[in-house]
A tleap script that builds the chain and sets N, CA, C and O, in Angstrom:
source leaprc.protein.ff14SB
mol = sequence {
  NMET ARG TRP LEU ALA SER HIE GLY ALA THR
  VAL ASP THR LEU THR SER GLY PRO ARG LYS
  GLU THR SER LEU HIE VAL ALA VAL ALA SER
  ARG ALA LEU LEU ALA VAL GLN ALA LEU LEU
  ASP LEU LYS ALA ASN PRO ASN GLN VAL ASP
  SER ASN GLY GLN SER PRO LEU GLN LEU ALA
  SER ALA ALA ASN SER ILE SER ILE ALA ARG
  VAL LEU LEU ASP ALA LYS ALA SER ILE ASP
  SER ALA GLN GLN GLN GLY PHE CVAL
}
set mol.1.N position { 44.304 21.588 12.523 }
set mol.1.CA position { 45.078 22.787 12.436 }
set mol.1.C position { 45.744 22.915 11.075 }
set mol.1.O position { 45.742 23.979 10.455 }
set mol.2.N position { 46.305 21.818 10.634 }
set mol.2.CA position { 47.006 21.874 9.347 }
set mol.2.C position { 46.051 22.227 8.219 }
set mol.2.O position { 46.401 22.988 7.317 }
set mol.3.N position { 44.833 21.672 8.271 }
set mol.3.CA position { 43.838 21.973 7.237 }
set mol.3.C position { 43.503 23.454 7.256 }
set mol.3.O position { 43.447 24.092 6.205 }
set mol.4.N position { 43.280 24.002 8.432 }
set mol.4.CA position { 42.961 25.423 8.539 }
set mol.4.C position { 44.095 26.287 7.996 }
set mol.4.O position { 43.856 27.247 7.264 }
set mol.5.N position { 45.317 25.943 8.356 }
set mol.5.CA position { 46.469 26.709 7.877 }
set mol.5.C position { 46.610 26.598 6.363 }
set mol.5.O position { 46.965 27.570 5.696 }
set mol.6.N position { 46.332 25.420 5.825 }
set mol.6.CA position { 46.448 25.243 4.372 }
set mol.6.C position { 45.352 26.002 3.621 }
set mol.6.O position { 45.451 26.204 2.411 }
set mol.7.N position { 44.322 26.416 4.330 }
set mol.7.CA position { 43.238 27.179 3.718 }
set mol.7.C position { 43.259 28.649 4.144 }
set mol.7.O position { 42.241 29.339 4.083 }
set mol.8.N position { 44.422 29.112 4.573 }
set mol.8.CA position { 44.602 30.534 4.811 }
set mol.8.C position { 44.509 31.026 6.239 }
set mol.8.O position { 44.715 32.214 6.487 }
set mol.9.N position { 44.206 30.157 7.185 }
set mol.9.CA position { 44.146 30.604 8.578 }
set mol.9.C position { 45.554 30.970 9.055 }
set mol.9.O position { 46.531 30.304 8.711 }
set mol.10.N position { 45.640 32.014 9.834 }
set mol.10.CA position { 46.920 32.462 10.372 }
set mol.10.C position { 47.067 31.938 11.795 }
set mol.10.O position { 46.191 32.153 12.632 }
set mol.11.N position { 48.164 31.255 12.067 }
set mol.11.CA position { 48.328 30.640 13.390 }
set mol.11.C position { 48.641 31.652 14.478 }
set mol.11.O position { 48.505 31.340 15.661 }
set mol.12.N position { 49.057 32.855 14.110 }
set mol.12.CA position { 49.397 33.861 15.112 }
set mol.12.C position { 48.298 34.893 15.345 }
set mol.12.O position { 48.543 35.925 15.969 }
set mol.13.N position { 47.100 34.627 14.853 }
set mol.13.CA position { 45.988 35.549 15.074 }
set mol.13.C position { 45.615 35.554 16.550 }
set mol.13.O position { 45.529 34.503 17.185 }
set mol.14.N position { 45.397 36.739 17.083 }
set mol.14.CA position { 45.003 36.860 18.484 }
set mol.14.C position { 43.513 36.566 18.634 }
set mol.14.O position { 42.712 36.919 17.768 }
set mol.15.N position { 43.154 35.926 19.723 }
set mol.15.CA position { 41.745 35.630 19.990 }
set mol.15.C position { 40.986 36.931 20.226 }
set mol.15.O position { 41.583 37.972 20.499 }
set mol.16.N position { 39.669 36.856 20.116 }
set mol.16.CA position { 38.862 38.064 20.273 }
set mol.16.C position { 38.279 38.218 21.672 }
set mol.16.O position { 37.540 39.169 21.926 }
set mol.17.N position { 38.593 37.315 22.571 }
set mol.17.CA position { 38.076 37.376 23.934 }
set mol.17.C position { 38.743 38.463 24.751 }
set mol.17.O position { 39.525 39.254 24.224 }
set mol.18.N position { 38.433 38.503 26.040 }
set mol.18.CA position { 39.005 39.542 26.903 }
set mol.18.C position { 40.532 39.449 27.004 }
set mol.18.O position { 41.212 40.463 27.159 }
set mol.19.N position { 41.056 38.246 26.916 }
set mol.19.CA position { 42.506 38.069 26.935 }
set mol.19.C position { 42.949 37.737 25.518 }
set mol.19.O position { 42.716 36.628 25.038 }
set mol.20.N position { 43.568 38.663 24.866 }
set mol.20.CA position { 44.042 38.464 23.506 }
set mol.20.C position { 45.260 37.555 23.543 }
set mol.20.O position { 46.299 37.915 24.097 }
set mol.21.N position { 45.125 36.372 22.948 }
set mol.21.CA position { 46.223 35.411 22.926 }
set mol.21.C position { 46.159 34.620 21.636 }
set mol.21.O position { 45.139 34.620 20.947 }
set mol.22.N position { 47.251 33.946 21.310 }
set mol.22.CA position { 47.298 33.136 20.099 }
set mol.22.C position { 46.923 31.690 20.415 }
set mol.22.O position { 46.781 31.303 21.575 }
set mol.23.N position { 46.769 30.918 19.367 }
set mol.23.CA position { 46.513 29.486 19.537 }
set mol.23.C position { 47.652 28.819 20.299 }
set mol.23.O position { 47.432 27.876 21.058 }
set mol.24.N position { 48.865 29.313 20.092 }
set mol.24.CA position { 50.011 28.746 20.803 }
set mol.24.C position { 49.895 28.997 22.303 }
set mol.24.O position { 50.210 28.112 23.098 }
set mol.25.N position { 49.455 30.172 22.698 }
set mol.25.CA position { 49.233 30.454 24.121 }
set mol.25.C position { 48.206 29.472 24.710 }
set mol.25.O position { 48.394 28.924 25.796 }
set mol.26.N position { 47.129 29.271 23.967 }
set mol.26.CA position { 46.064 28.376 24.439 }
set mol.26.C position { 46.593 26.957 24.566 }
set mol.26.O position { 46.315 26.279 25.555 }
set mol.27.N position { 47.353 26.501 23.578 }
set mol.27.CA position { 47.906 25.145 23.616 }
set mol.27.C position { 48.875 24.978 24.786 }
set mol.27.O position { 48.864 23.949 25.462 }
set mol.28.N position { 49.707 25.983 25.023 }
set mol.28.CA position { 50.658 25.928 26.143 }
set mol.28.C position { 49.905 25.910 27.471 }
set mol.28.O position { 50.206 25.102 28.350 }
set mol.29.N position { 48.933 26.798 27.613 }
set mol.29.CA position { 48.163 26.869 28.861 }
set mol.29.C position { 47.396 25.574 29.124 }
set mol.29.O position { 47.144 25.218 30.275 }
set mol.30.N position { 47.027 24.873 28.050 }
set mol.30.CA position { 46.312 23.598 28.175 }
set mol.30.C position { 47.263 22.412 28.326 }
set mol.30.O position { 46.835 21.268 28.486 }
set mol.31.N position { 48.553 22.708 28.272 }
set mol.31.CA position { 49.594 21.669 28.347 }
set mol.31.C position { 49.433 20.619 27.263 }
set mol.31.O position { 49.626 19.425 27.496 }
set mol.32.N position { 49.078 21.086 26.077 }
set mol.32.CA position { 48.844 20.215 24.925 }
set mol.32.C position { 50.111 20.178 24.067 }
set mol.32.O position { 50.238 20.912 23.088 }
set mol.33.N position { 51.035 19.311 24.457 }
set mol.33.CA position { 52.345 19.246 23.813 }
set mol.33.C position { 52.239 19.016 22.307 }
set mol.33.O position { 52.918 19.688 21.531 }
set mol.34.N position { 51.397 18.078 21.888 }
set mol.34.CA position { 51.280 17.792 20.457 }
set mol.34.C position { 50.740 18.995 19.691 }
set mol.34.O position { 51.169 19.250 18.566 }
set mol.35.N position { 49.816 19.727 20.275 }
set mol.35.CA position { 49.287 20.929 19.630 }
set mol.35.C position { 50.370 22.007 19.554 }
set mol.35.O position { 50.487 22.701 18.544 }
set mol.36.N position { 51.150 22.146 20.609 }
set mol.36.CA position { 52.255 23.108 20.607 }
set mol.36.C position { 53.217 22.778 19.472 }
set mol.36.O position { 53.611 23.661 18.710 }
set mol.37.N position { 53.596 21.503 19.359 }
set mol.37.CA position { 54.518 21.086 18.300 }
set mol.37.C position { 53.919 21.335 16.920 }
set mol.37.O position { 54.612 21.810 16.021 }
set mol.38.N position { 52.639 21.020 16.746 }
set mol.38.CA position { 51.982 21.227 15.452 }
set mol.38.C position { 51.948 22.708 15.083 }
set mol.38.O position { 52.220 23.068 13.938 }
set mol.39.N position { 51.617 23.560 16.039 }
set mol.39.CA position { 51.577 24.996 15.771 }
set mol.39.C position { 52.960 25.540 15.422 }
set mol.39.O position { 53.092 26.378 14.530 }
set mol.40.N position { 53.974 25.074 16.111 }
set mol.40.CA position { 55.334 25.506 15.798 }
set mol.40.C position { 55.749 25.002 14.425 }
set mol.40.O position { 56.441 25.712 13.695 }
set mol.41.N position { 55.342 23.792 14.057 }
set mol.41.CA position { 55.612 23.268 12.715 }
set mol.41.C position { 54.953 24.129 11.645 }
set mol.41.O position { 55.447 24.232 10.522 }
set mol.42.N position { 53.817 24.755 12.010 }
set mol.42.CA position { 53.101 25.642 11.087 }
set mol.42.C position { 53.626 27.071 11.160 }
set mol.42.O position { 53.016 27.995 10.622 }
set mol.43.N position { 54.763 27.241 11.831 }
set mol.43.CA position { 55.464 28.525 11.934 }
set mol.43.C position { 54.811 29.528 12.886 }
set mol.43.O position { 54.906 30.737 12.676 }
set mol.44.N position { 54.150 29.029 13.926 }
set mol.44.CA position { 53.647 29.927 14.968 }
set mol.44.C position { 54.843 30.636 15.604 }
set mol.44.O position { 55.910 30.045 15.772 }
set mol.45.N position { 54.656 31.878 15.945 }
set mol.45.CA position { 55.721 32.679 16.547 }
set mol.45.C position { 55.829 32.355 18.035 }
set mol.45.O position { 54.909 32.666 18.792 }
set mol.46.N position { 56.927 31.741 18.474 }
set mol.46.CA position { 57.061 31.393 19.893 }
set mol.46.C position { 57.315 32.597 20.793 }
set mol.46.O position { 57.350 32.458 22.016 }
set mol.47.N position { 57.492 33.775 20.201 }
set mol.47.CA position { 57.771 34.977 20.983 }
set mol.47.C position { 56.619 35.977 20.994 }
set mol.47.O position { 56.747 37.066 21.555 }
set mol.48.N position { 55.506 35.619 20.382 }
set mol.48.CA position { 54.334 36.503 20.379 }
set mol.48.C position { 53.792 36.623 21.799 }
set mol.48.O position { 53.608 35.615 22.481 }
set mol.49.N position { 53.538 37.839 22.244 }
set mol.49.CA position { 52.998 38.037 23.588 }
set mol.49.C position { 51.485 38.213 23.526 }
set mol.49.O position { 50.934 38.643 22.512 }
set mol.50.N position { 50.830 37.873 24.624 }
set mol.50.CA position { 49.382 38.059 24.725 }
set mol.50.C position { 49.093 39.457 25.267 }
set mol.50.O position { 50.011 40.257 25.444 }
set mol.51.N position { 47.834 39.749 25.528 }
set mol.51.CA position { 47.463 41.089 25.990 }
set mol.51.C position { 48.017 41.415 27.381 }
set mol.51.O position { 48.013 42.574 27.794 }
set mol.52.N position { 48.490 40.402 28.096 }
set mol.52.CA position { 49.127 40.627 29.396 }
set mol.52.C position { 50.645 40.731 29.283 }
set mol.52.O position { 51.345 40.853 30.289 }
set mol.53.N position { 51.144 40.680 28.052 }
set mol.53.CA position { 52.578 40.770 27.829 }
set mol.53.C position { 53.328 39.474 28.060 }
set mol.53.O position { 54.555 39.478 28.161 }
set mol.54.N position { 52.601 38.352 28.148 }
set mol.54.CA position { 53.244 37.060 28.406 }
set mol.54.C position { 53.474 36.287 27.115 }
set mol.54.O position { 52.614 36.242 26.236 }
set mol.55.N position { 54.625 35.695 27.023 }
set mol.55.CA position { 54.955 34.834 25.890 }
set mol.55.C position { 54.554 33.395 26.231 }
set mol.55.O position { 54.313 33.078 27.395 }
set mol.56.N position { 54.484 32.531 25.224 }
set mol.56.CA position { 54.208 31.120 25.504 }
set mol.56.C position { 55.236 30.501 26.466 }
set mol.56.O position { 54.882 29.666 27.298 }
set mol.57.N position { 56.490 30.907 26.351 }
set mol.57.CA position { 57.519 30.369 27.257 }
set mol.57.C position { 57.243 30.779 28.702 }
set mol.57.O position { 57.455 29.988 29.622 }
set mol.58.N position { 56.782 31.986 28.904 }
set mol.58.CA position { 56.447 32.430 30.263 }
set mol.58.C position { 55.300 31.595 30.824 }
set mol.58.O position { 55.317 31.222 31.997 }
set mol.59.N position { 54.304 31.301 29.990 }
set mol.59.CA position { 53.181 30.479 30.441 }
set mol.59.C position { 53.655 29.070 30.796 }
set mol.59.O position { 53.255 28.510 31.816 }
set mol.60.N position { 54.515 28.502 29.941 }
set mol.60.CA position { 55.032 27.157 30.211 }
set mol.60.C position { 55.865 27.138 31.485 }
set mol.60.O position { 55.774 26.202 32.280 }
set mol.61.N position { 56.672 28.167 31.675 }
set mol.61.CA position { 57.515 28.242 32.873 }
set mol.61.C position { 56.677 28.386 34.130 }
set mol.61.O position { 56.943 27.731 35.138 }
set mol.62.N position { 55.662 29.247 34.073 }
set mol.62.CA position { 54.800 29.466 35.236 }
set mol.62.C position { 54.043 28.202 35.615 }
set mol.62.O position { 53.739 27.977 36.787 }
set mol.63.N position { 53.736 27.368 34.601 }
set mol.63.CA position { 53.007 26.119 34.843 }
set mol.63.C position { 53.954 24.953 35.118 }
set mol.63.O position { 53.511 23.820 35.306 }
set mol.64.N position { 55.269 25.232 35.141 }
set mol.64.CA position { 56.277 24.198 35.366 }
set mol.64.C position { 56.175 23.076 34.332 }
set mol.64.O position { 56.359 21.901 34.649 }
set mol.65.N position { 55.880 23.461 33.101 }
set mol.65.CA position { 55.745 22.496 32.008 }
set mol.65.C position { 57.068 22.418 31.249 }
set mol.65.O position { 57.271 23.089 30.237 }
set mol.66.N position { 57.949 21.586 31.768 }
set mol.66.CA position { 59.319 21.487 31.255 }
set mol.66.C position { 59.353 21.022 29.803 }
set mol.66.O position { 60.100 21.574 28.995 }
set mol.67.N position { 58.557 20.017 29.465 }
set mol.67.CA position { 58.603 19.479 28.100 }
set mol.67.C position { 58.158 20.531 27.085 }
set mol.67.O position { 58.741 20.635 26.006 }
set mol.68.N position { 57.142 21.300 27.418 }
set mol.68.CA position { 56.696 22.344 26.494 }
set mol.68.C position { 57.721 23.471 26.438 }
set mol.68.O position { 57.969 24.021 25.365 }
set mol.69.N position { 58.313 23.820 27.560 }
set mol.69.CA position { 59.358 24.855 27.563 }
set mol.69.C position { 60.522 24.444 26.671 }
set mol.69.O position { 61.067 25.270 25.939 }
set mol.70.N position { 60.905 23.179 26.728 }
set mol.70.CA position { 62.003 22.690 25.877 }
set mol.70.C position { 61.653 22.805 24.397 }
set mol.70.O position { 62.483 23.220 23.587 }
set mol.71.N position { 60.425 22.439 24.048 }
set mol.71.CA position { 59.979 22.530 22.649 }
set mol.71.C position { 60.001 23.992 22.197 }
set mol.71.O position { 60.439 24.295 21.088 }
set mol.72.N position { 59.531 24.888 23.052 }
set mol.72.CA position { 59.543 26.310 22.709 }
set mol.72.C position { 60.965 26.835 22.555 }
set mol.72.O position { 61.245 27.601 21.633 }
set mol.73.N position { 61.856 26.436 23.442 }
set mol.73.CA position { 63.249 26.865 23.335 }
set mol.73.C position { 63.894 26.321 22.064 }
set mol.73.O position { 64.675 27.019 21.416 }
set mol.74.N position { 63.574 25.090 21.707 }
set mol.74.CA position { 64.079 24.513 20.455 }
set mol.74.C position { 63.584 25.297 19.241 }
set mol.74.O position { 64.238 25.327 18.199 }
set mol.75.N position { 62.418 25.932 19.392 }
set mol.75.CA position { 61.829 26.735 18.314 }
set mol.75.C position { 62.294 28.188 18.379 }
set mol.75.O position { 61.715 29.057 17.727 }
set mol.76.N position { 63.333 28.451 19.160 }
set mol.76.CA position { 63.934 29.774 19.286 }
set mol.76.C position { 63.108 30.765 20.097 }
set mol.76.O position { 63.146 31.965 19.826 }
set mol.77.N position { 62.371 30.283 21.078 }
set mol.77.CA position { 61.680 31.183 21.996 }
set mol.77.C position { 62.733 31.953 22.790 }
set mol.77.O position { 63.735 31.388 23.226 }
set mol.78.N position { 62.496 33.223 22.966 }
set mol.78.CA position { 63.433 34.078 23.680 }
set mol.78.C position { 63.220 33.952 25.190 }
set mol.78.O position { 62.089 33.980 25.675 }
set mol.79.N position { 64.304 33.817 25.905 }
set mol.79.CA position { 64.195 33.759 27.365 }
set mol.79.C position { 64.321 35.142 27.991 }
set mol.79.O position { 64.118 35.292 29.196 }
set mol.80.N position { 64.652 36.150 27.197 }
set mol.80.CA position { 64.898 37.486 27.746 }
set mol.80.C position { 63.696 38.049 28.505 }
set mol.80.O position { 63.838 38.453 29.659 }
set mol.81.N position { 62.530 38.081 27.887 }
set mol.81.CA position { 61.381 38.671 28.569 }
set mol.81.C position { 60.928 37.793 29.727 }
set mol.81.O position { 60.453 38.306 30.740 }
set mol.82.N position { 61.067 36.493 29.594 }
set mol.82.CA position { 60.712 35.595 30.691 }
set mol.82.C position { 61.607 35.820 31.893 }
set mol.82.O position { 61.145 35.782 33.033 }
set mol.83.N position { 62.890 36.055 31.641 }
set mol.83.CA position { 63.823 36.315 32.731 }
set mol.83.C position { 63.520 37.639 33.409 }
set mol.83.O position { 63.598 37.741 34.634 }
set mol.84.N position { 63.177 38.651 32.628 }
set mol.84.CA position { 62.910 39.977 33.180 }
set mol.84.C position { 61.729 39.953 34.135 }
set mol.84.O position { 61.696 40.720 35.097 }
set mol.85.N position { 60.755 39.079 33.882 }
set mol.85.CA position { 59.594 39.018 34.737 }
set mol.85.C position { 59.693 37.899 35.765 }
set mol.85.O position { 58.729 37.624 36.479 }
set mol.86.N position { 60.861 37.248 35.845 }
set mol.86.CA position { 61.105 36.272 36.892 }
set mol.86.C position { 60.498 34.897 36.673 }
set mol.86.O position { 60.268 34.162 37.634 }
set mol.87.N position { 60.233 34.536 35.408 }
set mol.87.CA position { 59.612 33.250 35.145 }
set mol.87.C position { 60.625 32.127 34.993 }
set mol.87.O position { 60.284 30.969 35.230 }
set mol.88.N position { 61.851 32.428 34.608 }
set mol.88.CA position { 62.874 31.381 34.464 }
set mol.88.C position { 64.121 31.756 35.213 }
set mol.88.O position { 65.093 31.001 35.211 }
savepdb mol mol.pdb
quit
């Protein structure tokens, strides 16, 4: 990831599949804590929503992934939209 970012890749680019999501969404959904931390270190936006309007924090909350939710909150993920949809 770091190599790609150092060569111009944008960490907040949305995927081209049917569900538009960022690498951070994919890492959270995969429960890949180290990838989540690496993406946040590369300045991934913890508040970017996917095509369903879900943020990475909402995905972590729905999956009951406490450690990833904590990392996202430490990175200033907003709880407002997650609360509105009943995820936290």
